[in-house]
C-alpha positions, 0 to 999 in steps of 0.5 A, a space after each residue: 184871104 191871099 191874093 196872087 196874079 195868075 192867068 186864065 188857065 189857072 197857072 202861075 205863068 206871066 200874064 199881061 193883066 194886073 188883075 188879082 185873083 183871091 184864093 181862100 186860106 185853104 188853097 195851099 192845103 189843096 195844092 199840098 194834098 197833091 191836087 193839080 193846080 187847075 183842079 185846086 183853083 176850081 175847088 177853091 172857087 167853090 169854097 169862095 162861093 160859099 157852096 161848100 167849106 173845106 171842113 165839109 170835105 174829108 180826106 177820102 173825097 180829096 184822095 178820090 178826086 186825085 185819081 181823076 185826070 185833070 179834065 175829068 176832075 174839072 168836069 166832076 167839080 163843075 157838076 158838083 158846083 151845078 148841083 143844088 147843095 142846099 139840101 145836101 147834109 153830107 157834102 163829102 159823100 155827095 161829091 164821092 157820089 158825083 165822082 162815081 156817077 161821072 165814071 159810070 157815064 164816061 163808061 157808057 158815053 152818056 151825059 146829063 142833058 139840061 132837061 134831066 138835071 132834076 127838079 124845079 128848085 124854085 118849086 121845091 123851095 116854095 114847097 119847103 117854105 110852105 110846109 116847114 119840112 126838111 129835104 136831105 139829098 144824096 145821089 141815090 135818094 131824096 128824103 123829105 121830112 123824117 121827122 116832120 115839123 112839130 106843128 104838123 106832128 109832135 108824136 113819136 115815130 110811126 109804127 108798122 102799117 103807116 108806110 105805103 109803096 108808090 110805083 109807076 112814078 114818072 121819072 121826071 116827077 119830084 116832091 113838088 107834085 107828090 107831096 100836095 097829092 099825098 098830104 091830102 090823105 093826112 100828115 106825112 112823116 117822111 117821103 123817100 124818093 129813090 134816085 138814079 144818079 146816072 140820069 138825075 131822074 127818079 127810079 120810078 118809085 118811092 116810100 111814104 110814111 104817114 103819121 097814122 095808119 088811117 092816113 096811110 089807108 086813106 092814101 091808098 084809097 085816094 091815090 092808087 091808080 091816080 092819073 098824076 099826069 096825062 096817061 100816067 097812073 100811080 100804083 099805091 099799096 100799103 108797104 106791109 113791112 117792105 123795107 127795100 126793093 133791090 133791082 140789079 142792072 145788066 152789066 153791059 147795059 145799065 138801062 136794062 134790069 136783069 129780069 129779077 129783084 129782091 123784096 126785103 121784108 121786116 120779118 118772115 111772117 110778113 114775107 110769107 104773107 106777101 109770097 102767098 099773095 104773089 103766088 096766087 096768080 091773081 096778082 100781076 106786077 104792072 101787068 106782068 105775071 111773075 114767079 116768086 120764091 124765097 131768096 136762098 140765104 148764104 151761111 157764114 163759113 167757119 173763121 178757120 176755113 176763111 183763114 185758109 182761103 186763097 181765092 179773091 172775089 173782084 167785083 165792079 169790073 168794067 166791060 173792057 176788063 179781060 181775064 188776060 188783063 186780070 192775070 197781068 194785074 194780079 200776077 205781080 203779087 204771086 203765082 196764080 192758079 187760074 182767073 175766071 171772069 163772069 159778067 162784071 166780077 171775077 175770081 182770082 185763084 192764088 197758089 199761096 194765101 199770103 199772095 192773096 192777102 197782099 193783092 187784097 191790101 194793094 188792089 182793093 178800091 183801085 181804079 181798073 179800066 175806069 172803074 173802082 174795083 172792090 175785092 174780098 176773100 171768096 167764100 167756099 162753096 155752101 154744101 147746104 145750099 147745094 143740097 137744097 138746090 138738089 132737093 128742089 130740082 128733084 121736085 121739079 120746082 121752077 126756081 131761080 136759086 142761082 141768083 145770090 145776094 151778097 153783102 158789100 165787100 167793104 163792110 166787115 161782118 156782112 155776108 160776102 160772095 161765095 164761089 159755086 162749082 156750077 158757076 152761077 151768075 151772082 147778083 151784085 153787092 148791096 148794103 143790107 144785112 138780112 135776116 133768114 127767111 125775110 127776103 123774096 126773089 121776084 122774077 118775070 
């Protein structure tokens, strides 16, 4: 440990007191990395407190922290420090999640109050000590178990039919209330509670996998419509191959969804069974009648075609970003044909391919009006999709095929965005690569 005299603001200006402040051996490394002194001091305090070690944070997290102004970086570190990191396995990814959440809150002018910071950690600790299960926390999910301790279940990972979907969960409810209720049905393999990083509360649903099919069926029988709190009844059903529920928020109001979601299933057969049941008219989703159809897949274009694309797809745009600002930002890389912004994404048309390549290399991941933008080459229009749409319209079938699902721009080989001549509203990216015919789109 090295010591030096600094003032209360973290600078090396003269001080009247002779009190010495101890820094860790990594303090100079933080300064050399380009962090402002006050930010380096705050992060070093976290090191010294033993909440996280320097080796826990990779270069990506440090570089991301440098993109904030000093006040913002200090607030991020304060929130990071106040988080319960005892259950966080990847602390570097967690810090990046905190930074992303901070930007989103700053954009909306909201903050987390003391009453919505999360669960009662004393109760969570008591639960883990009692059951012997582990808890892995990220900014988007809390995973209890998986696998469970050997004293509970020493067998192989459960197969199809052992997972249930739990909906209508009160947003401020956590494992300390869910586990005691559901473990009555049988041993739990894992419980995945989906989290909203903006509010610090859960998203209202969870997936629970049991060690046996019998326990899963018993959980539905015991817990469906269970009044877990006064006036709050859970909705529980067998997951039957449901891998994910993908819900998108309004670009200008993250508290509201866009009125549709995607249901991702294991295979086409399972999705078809769910579709028939949902289309029967007998099933309501939390009291609402819904329309359900197949999500339209996007074909991968020929690599030779993609090699000639001169249009960039830019997503995660702040509401304050205008077409004029986009033109000013991207014209430095070459002459533009046109710029079109739609909701929280835009298409940038260059005259030359080389200009688009330069813009992609320079601007991907950069901050624009407080948001980190993501860029990928736009896909050419899908002619087969247009033909399918025309056939459906001719049959006068009410469809919602204008909503598209795109793979994340930052993952190679996953389907990217496509610009369509009709100018539909496309859904945001999602870190899932999906099999044709296994996804449904559900609309109110």
